[in-house]
FIFIKE-12745 format. One record per residue (C-alpha): residue number from 0; residue in three letters; x, y, z. Coordinates in nm, 2 decimals, decimal comma. Example, Ala and Ser with C-alpha at 12.3 -4.5 7.8 and 13.67 -1.06 7.14 Angstrom:
<0; 'ALA'; <1,23; -0,45; 0,78>>
<1; 'SER'; <1,37; -0,11; 0,71>>
END
This chain:
<0; 'UNK'; <6,17; 11,71; 12,98>>
<1; 'UNK'; <6,34; 11,41; 13,02>>
<2; 'UNK'; <6,75; 11,42; 13,11>>
<3; 'UNK'; <6,90; 11,36; 12,82>>
<4; 'UNK'; <7,26; 11,37; 12,69>>
<5; 'UNK'; <7,42; 11,39; 12,35>>
<6; 'UNK'; <7,61; 11,10; 12,19>>
<7; 'UNK'; <7,86; 11,20; 11,93>>
<8; 'UNK'; <7,99; 10,92; 11,69>>
<9; 'UNK'; <8,18; 10,92; 11,38>>
<10; 'UNK'; <8,07; 10,64; 11,12>>
<11; 'UNK'; <8,11; 10,53; 10,78>>
<12; 'UNK'; <7,87; 10,74; 10,56>>
<13; 'UNK'; <7,77; 10,43; 10,36>>
<14; 'UNK'; <7,70; 10,24; 10,69>>
<15; 'UNK'; <7,53; 10,55; 10,82>>
<16; 'UNK'; <7,29; 10,58; 10,52>>
<17; 'UNK'; <7,20; 10,20; 10,49>>
<18; 'UNK'; <7,14; 10,18; 10,86>>
<19; 'UNK'; <6,94; 10,49; 10,86>>
<20; 'UNK'; <6,73; 10,33; 10,56>>
<21; 'UNK'; <6,66; 9,99; 10,78>>
<22; 'UNK'; <6,57; 10,20; 11,06>>
<23; 'UNK'; <6,31; 10,41; 10,85>>
<24; 'UNK'; <6,17; 10,07; 10,74>>
<25; 'UNK'; <6,13; 9,98; 11,08>>
<26; 'UNK'; <6,00; 10,32; 11,20>>
<27; 'UNK'; <6,28; 10,35; 11,44>>
<28; 'UNK'; <6,47; 10,66; 11,48>>
<29; 'UNK'; <6,86; 10,67; 11,49>>
<30; 'UNK'; <6,79; 10,81; 11,85>>
<31; 'UNK'; <6,56; 10,54; 11,94>>
<32; 'UNK'; <6,78; 10,29; 11,80>>
<33; 'UNK'; <7,10; 10,39; 11,99>>
<34; 'UNK'; <6,85; 10,44; 12,31>>
<35; 'UNK'; <6,78; 10,07; 12,25>>
<36; 'UNK'; <7,15; 9,97; 12,20>>
<37; 'UNK'; <7,28; 10,12; 12,52>>
<38; 'UNK'; <6,96; 9,98; 12,74>>
<39; 'UNK'; <7,08; 9,63; 12,60>>
<40; 'UNK'; <7,43; 9,67; 12,68>>
<41; 'UNK'; <7,31; 9,76; 13,04>>
<42; 'UNK'; <7,03; 9,45; 13,06>>
<43; 'UNK'; <7,31; 9,23; 12,94>>
<44; 'UNK'; <7,60; 9,38; 13,09>>
<45; 'UNK'; <7,80; 9,33; 12,77>>
<46; 'UNK'; <7,72; 9,37; 12,41>>
<47; 'UNK'; <7,42; 9,26; 12,27>>
<48; 'UNK'; <7,63; 9,08; 12,01>>
<49; 'UNK'; <7,94; 8,85; 12,02>>
<50; 'UNK'; <8,21; 9,04; 11,81>>
<51; 'UNK'; <8,40; 8,78; 11,61>>
<52; 'UNK'; <8,59; 8,77; 11,29>>
<53; 'UNK'; <8,44; 8,67; 10,98>>
<54; 'UNK'; <8,50; 8,34; 10,86>>
<55; 'UNK'; <8,78; 8,32; 10,58>>
<56; 'UNK'; <8,62; 8,26; 10,23>>
<57; 'UNK'; <8,79; 8,30; 9,90>>
<58; 'UNK'; <8,78; 8,63; 9,73>>
<59; 'UNK'; <8,52; 8,71; 9,44>>
<60; 'UNK'; <8,66; 8,93; 9,16>>
<61; 'UNK'; <8,33; 9,11; 9,18>>
<62; 'UNK'; <8,37; 9,23; 9,53>>
<63; 'UNK'; <8,70; 9,39; 9,47>>
<64; 'UNK'; <8,78; 9,71; 9,37>>
<65; 'UNK'; <8,99; 9,78; 9,05>>
<66; 'UNK'; <9,28; 9,87; 9,28>>
<67; 'UNK'; <9,24; 9,57; 9,50>>
<68; 'UNK'; <9,23; 9,34; 9,17>>
<69; 'UNK'; <9,53; 9,48; 9,04>>
<70; 'UNK'; <9,71; 9,44; 9,37>>
<71; 'UNK'; <9,60; 9,09; 9,38>>
<72; 'UNK'; <9,73; 9,02; 8,97>>
<73; 'UNK'; <10,04; 9,18; 9,06>>
<74; 'UNK'; <10,10; 9,01; 9,35>>
<75; 'UNK'; <10,05; 8,67; 9,20>>
<76; 'UNK'; <10,28; 8,81; 8,92>>
<77; 'UNK'; <10,55; 8,87; 9,20>>
<78; 'UNK'; <10,52; 8,53; 9,33>>
<79; 'UNK'; <10,56; 8,34; 9,01>>
<80; 'UNK'; <10,85; 8,56; 8,91>>
<81; 'UNK'; <11,03; 8,48; 9,22>>
<82; 'UNK'; <10,97; 8,12; 9,22>>
<83; 'UNK'; <10,69; 8,09; 9,50>>
<84; 'UNK'; <10,44; 7,94; 9,30>>
<85; 'UNK'; <10,23; 7,61; 9,42>>
<86; 'UNK'; <10,13; 7,35; 9,18>>
<87; 'UNK'; <9,77; 7,34; 9,09>>
<88; 'UNK'; <9,68; 7,01; 9,28>>
<89; 'UNK'; <9,82; 7,18; 9,58>>
<90; 'UNK'; <9,63; 7,46; 9,54>>
<91; 'UNK'; <9,29; 7,23; 9,51>>
<92; 'UNK'; <9,38; 7,04; 9,82>>
<93; 'UNK'; <9,45; 7,36; 10,02>>
<94; 'UNK'; <9,12; 7,49; 9,94>>
<95; 'UNK'; <8,91; 7,17; 9,95>>
<96; 'UNK'; <9,08; 7,17; 10,32>>
<97; 'UNK'; <9,02; 7,52; 10,41>>
<98; 'UNK'; <8,69; 7,58; 10,24>>
<99; 'UNK'; <8,53; 7,28; 10,18>>
<100; 'UNK'; <8,55; 7,34; 9,81>>
END
């Protein structure tokens, strides 16, 4: 029998489920995927991908939970009440500049 060790990791249940679904379609067990991941780390002497922050993008309403949407709306209400509003033409300019919209 091969010399093996156990790796324990805690990950989000949704990520685990979705990841295992993809692996199943590829015909790869989670243990084999982890073995491949570690093997690539050794071969590259680095992570097999470049960690980075995702590009900022405008929020889409359908991507927010009800709680997140409520918090966004209330943040806007508070800003308006405190006189921290931004004129619409300035918002347009900022969006065009930052996101190419």
